[in-house]
C-alpha positions as YAML, in Angstrom:
chain: A
units: angstrom
residues:
- id: 1
  name: MET
  ca: [-50.18, -193.14, 69.14]
- id: 2
  name: ASN
  ca: [-49.14, -191.76, 66.12]
- id: 3
  name: LYS
  ca: [-51.47, -190.24, 63.65]
- id: 4
  name: THR
  ca: [-50.63, -190.28, 60.31]
- id: 5
  name: LYS
  ca: [-51.24, -186.82, 58.63]
- id: 6
  name: GLU
  ca: [-54.68, -187.74, 57.11]
- id: 7
  name: GLU
  ca: [-55.75, -188.93, 60.70]
- id: 8
  name: TYR
  ca: [-54.68, -186.15, 62.61]
- id: 9
  name: ARG
  ca: [-56.27, -183.48, 59.72]
- id: 10
  name: GLU
  ca: [-59.50, -185.57, 60.66]
- id: 11
  name: ILE
  ca: [-59.43, -185.10, 64.12]
- id: 12
  name: VAL
  ca: [-58.67, -181.65, 63.33]
- id: 13
  name: LYS
  ca: [-61.02, -181.04, 61.20]
- id: 14
  name: LYS
  ca: [-63.85, -182.12, 63.38]
- id: 15
  name: ALA
  ca: [-62.82, -180.48, 66.55]
- id: 16
  name: SER
  ca: [-62.81, -177.37, 64.34]
- id: 17
  name: PRO
  ca: [-65.95, -174.86, 64.59]
- id: 18
  name: LYS
  ca: [-67.55, -174.88, 61.51]
- id: 19
  name: THR
  ca: [-67.05, -170.78, 59.55]
- id: 20
  name: ASP
  ca: [-69.73, -168.64, 57.77]
- id: 21
  name: LEU
  ca: [-68.24, -166.84, 55.77]
- id: 22
  name: PHE
  ca: [-70.99, -165.52, 53.70]
- id: 23
  name: MET
  ca: [-72.92, -163.44, 55.94]
- id: 24
  name: PRO
  ca: [-69.85, -161.86, 57.70]
- id: 25
  name: CYS
  ca: [-69.19, -160.83, 53.95]
- id: 26
  name: VAL
  ca: [-72.38, -158.71, 53.64]
- id: 27
  name: ARG
  ca: [-72.35, -158.00, 56.69]
- id: 28
  name: ALA
  ca: [-68.96, -156.20, 56.38]
- id: 29
  name: PHE
  ca: [-70.25, -154.62, 53.00]
- id: 30
  name: ILE
  ca: [-73.30, -153.10, 54.21]
- id: 31
  name: VAL
  ca: [-72.08, -151.16, 57.15]
- id: 32
  name: GLY
  ca: [-68.40, -150.32, 55.15]
- id: 33
  name: GLY
  ca: [-70.64, -149.42, 52.49]
- id: 34
  name: LEU
  ca: [-73.19, -147.82, 54.37]
- id: 35
  name: ILE
  ca: [-70.04, -145.63, 56.77]
- id: 36
  name: CYS
  ca: [-69.03, -144.76, 52.68]
- id: 37
  name: ASP
  ca: [-72.25, -143.48, 51.73]
- id: 38
  name: VAL
  ca: [-72.27, -141.02, 55.23]
- id: 39
  name: GLY
  ca: [-69.60, -139.66, 54.11]
- id: 40
  name: GLN
  ca: [-70.83, -138.91, 49.71]
- id: 41
  name: PHE
  ca: [-73.69, -137.34, 51.84]
- id: 42
  name: ILE
  ca: [-71.56, -135.40, 54.01]
- id: 43
  name: THR
  ca: [-69.28, -134.00, 50.69]
- id: 44
  name: ASP
  ca: [-72.24, -133.75, 48.99]
- id: 45
  name: MET
  ca: [-73.82, -131.27, 51.83]
- id: 46
  name: TYR
  ca: [-71.14, -129.13, 51.76]
- id: 47
  name: MET
  ca: [-70.60, -128.72, 47.54]
- id: 48
  name: ARG
  ca: [-74.21, -127.75, 48.05]
- id: 49
  name: SER
  ca: [-73.33, -124.95, 50.48]
- id: 50
  name: GLY
  ca: [-70.43, -124.01, 47.67]
- id: 51
  name: ALA
  ca: [-67.15, -125.53, 49.14]
- id: 52
  name: SER
  ca: [-64.91, -126.46, 46.71]
- id: 53
  name: LYS
  ca: [-64.25, -130.83, 46.39]
- id: 54
  name: GLU
  ca: [-61.10, -130.16, 48.36]
- id: 55
  name: LEU
  ca: [-62.28, -128.15, 51.24]
- id: 56
  name: ALA
  ca: [-65.65, -130.54, 51.21]
- id: 57
  name: ALA
  ca: [-63.30, -134.01, 51.63]
- id: 58
  name: THR
  ca: [-61.22, -132.04, 54.12]
- id: 59
  name: TYR
  ca: [-64.55, -130.92, 56.24]
- id: 60
  name: THR
  ca: [-65.64, -134.71, 55.86]
- id: 61
  name: SER
  ca: [-62.50, -136.63, 56.61]
- id: 62
  name: VAL
  ca: [-62.83, -134.29, 59.90]
- id: 63
  name: ILE
  ca: [-65.95, -135.20, 60.53]
- id: 64
  name: LEU
  ca: [-66.02, -139.34, 59.72]
- id: 65
  name: ILE
  ca: [-62.65, -139.04, 61.63]
- id: 66
  name: PHE
  ca: [-65.04, -137.08, 64.75]
- id: 67
  name: MET
  ca: [-67.54, -139.68, 64.63]
- id: 68
  name: GLY
  ca: [-65.25, -142.46, 65.08]
- id: 69
  name: VAL
  ca: [-63.75, -141.12, 68.30]
- id: 70
  name: LEU
  ca: [-67.16, -140.02, 69.45]
- id: 71
  name: LEU
  ca: [-68.52, -143.37, 68.95]
- id: 72
  name: THR
  ca: [-65.60, -145.58, 70.08]
- id: 73
  name: GLY
  ca: [-65.59, -143.79, 73.22]
- id: 74
  name: LEU
  ca: [-69.51, -143.81, 74.08]
- id: 75
  name: GLY
  ca: [-68.53, -148.32, 73.30]
- id: 76
  name: LEU
  ca: [-70.55, -148.28, 70.45]
- id: 77
  name: TYR
  ca: [-67.31, -148.84, 67.91]
- id: 78
  name: GLN
  ca: [-66.73, -152.16, 69.71]
- id: 79
  name: LYS
  ca: [-69.98, -153.73, 69.17]
- id: 80
  name: LEU
  ca: [-70.26, -152.40, 65.40]
- id: 81
  name: GLY
  ca: [-66.65, -153.68, 64.84]
- id: 82
  name: LYS
  ca: [-68.53, -157.05, 65.98]
- id: 83
  name: PHE
  ca: [-71.15, -156.35, 64.20]
- id: 84
  name: ALA
  ca: [-68.97, -155.52, 60.96]
- id: 85
  name: GLY
  ca: [-65.27, -156.66, 61.29]
- id: 86
  name: ALA
  ca: [-63.31, -155.00, 58.11]
- id: 87
  name: GLY
  ca: [-66.43, -153.33, 57.20]
- id: 88
  name: SER
  ca: [-66.24, -150.93, 59.95]
- id: 89
  name: ILE
  ca: [-62.23, -151.38, 60.23]
- id: 90
  name: VAL
  ca: [-61.58, -150.58, 56.38]
- id: 91
  name: PRO
  ca: [-63.03, -146.33, 56.57]
- id: 92
  name: ILE
  ca: [-61.50, -144.02, 57.74]
- id: 93
  name: THR
  ca: [-63.57, -144.56, 61.02]
- id: 94
  name: GLY
  ca: [-62.00, -147.32, 61.61]
- id: 95
  name: PHE
  ca: [-58.83, -145.71, 61.61]
- id: 96
  name: ALA
  ca: [-59.96, -143.16, 63.95]
- id: 97
  name: ASN
  ca: [-60.75, -145.81, 66.01]
- id: 98
  name: SER
  ca: [-57.70, -147.51, 66.21]
- id: 99
  name: VAL
  ca: [-56.00, -144.52, 67.73]
- id: 100
  name: ALA
  ca: [-59.03, -143.95, 69.79]
- id: 101
  name: SER
  ca: [-58.93, -146.99, 71.66]
- id: 102
  name: PRO
  ca: [-55.61, -147.97, 73.17]
- id: 103
  name: ALA
  ca: [-55.77, -144.02, 74.16]
- id: 104
  name: ILE
  ca: [-59.26, -144.58, 76.12]
- id: 105
  name: GLU
  ca: [-57.85, -147.92, 77.44]
- id: 106
  name: PHE
  ca: [-54.89, -146.52, 78.97]
- id: 107
  name: ARG
  ca: [-55.53, -143.57, 79.80]
- id: 108
  name: ALA
  ca: [-55.48, -144.36, 83.67]
- id: 109
  name: GLU
  ca: [-51.33, -144.83, 83.46]
- id: 110
  name: GLY
  ca: [-51.71, -140.70, 82.21]
- id: 111
  name: LEU
  ca: [-50.76, -138.77, 79.47]
- id: 112
  name: ILE
  ca: [-47.51, -139.44, 78.82]
- id: 113
  name: PHE
  ca: [-47.39, -143.24, 79.67]
- id: 114
  name: GLY
  ca: [-50.75, -143.86, 79.08]
- id: 115
  name: VAL
  ca: [-52.29, -141.88, 76.83]
- id: 116
  name: GLY
  ca: [-49.39, -140.55, 74.63]
- id: 117
  name: ALA
  ca: [-47.48, -144.35, 74.61]
- id: 118
  name: LYS
  ca: [-50.04, -146.39, 73.74]
- id: 119
  name: MET
  ca: [-52.03, -144.30, 71.29]
- id: 120
  name: PHE
  ca: [-50.26, -145.38, 68.52]
- id: 121
  name: ALA
  ca: [-49.68, -148.71, 69.34]
- id: 122
  name: ILE
  ca: [-52.49, -149.95, 67.04]
- id: 123
  name: ALA
  ca: [-52.39, -148.09, 64.46]
- id: 124
  name: GLY
  ca: [-48.73, -147.09, 64.22]
- id: 125
  name: PRO
  ca: [-47.87, -149.73, 61.94]
- id: 126
  name: VAL
  ca: [-50.12, -149.00, 59.51]
- id: 127
  name: ILE
  ca: [-49.09, -145.22, 59.62]
- id: 128
  name: VAL
  ca: [-45.62, -146.33, 59.19]
- id: 129
  name: TYR
  ca: [-45.87, -148.96, 56.50]
- id: 130
  name: GLY
  ca: [-47.93, -146.55, 54.96]
- id: 131
  name: VAL
  ca: [-45.76, -143.81, 54.41]
- id: 132
  name: SER
  ca: [-42.35, -146.02, 53.66]
- id: 133
  name: THR
  ca: [-44.57, -147.32, 51.12]
- id: 134
  name: SER
  ca: [-45.66, -143.90, 49.48]
- id: 135
  name: ILE
  ca: [-42.32, -143.22, 49.04]
- id: 136
  name: ILE
  ca: [-40.59, -146.19, 47.45]
- id: 137
  name: ILE
  ca: [-43.37, -145.81, 45.73]
- id: 138
  name: GLY
  ca: [-42.97, -142.56, 45.00]
- id: 139
  name: LEU
  ca: [-39.20, -142.57, 43.88]
- id: 140
  name: ILE
  ca: [-40.13, -145.69, 41.37]
- id: 141
  name: TYR
  ca: [-42.17, -143.24, 40.13]
- id: 142
  name: TYR
  ca: [-39.90, -140.70, 39.51]
- id: 143
  name: ILE
  ca: [-37.14, -142.88, 38.03]
- id: 144
  name: LEU
  ca: [-39.42, -144.15, 35.32]
- id: 145
  name: ASN
  ca: [-40.41, -140.35, 34.55]
- id: 146
  name: LEU
  ca: [-36.67, -138.84, 34.44]
- id: 147
  name: SER
  ca: [-36.85, -139.91, 30.58]
- id: 148
  name: ARG
  ca: [-39.89, -137.94, 30.15]
...
């Protein structure tokens, strides 16, 4: 029962489910865009009320993080994630979801070994590599600008 590579590829192709890439991309684009639109709306409202751009951006980040955690706690962010895919993961609300979701899931194990230990299971590597990359880029920028 030896199969050639071509025969094996054909068998795999027939057995593999057909995936539609267009609609998931459209849903991700729309949901991610709507989350960003909500953030922009919040920023604009704070700026119209007299807040500086930096303060409005800070308030917007806090509100979006709160909304992400709240929707995670209510079990709604997971449904949004199934519908939107990466459109719900990329914005700041997706990062809040990635921190809150394990914390909620493992709360029965206690504050230390449950919430504390598991909270950054998903977000931890993102934080570590994000900070590491920013340090490396900062050092490169510093070295390149020494001669100026």
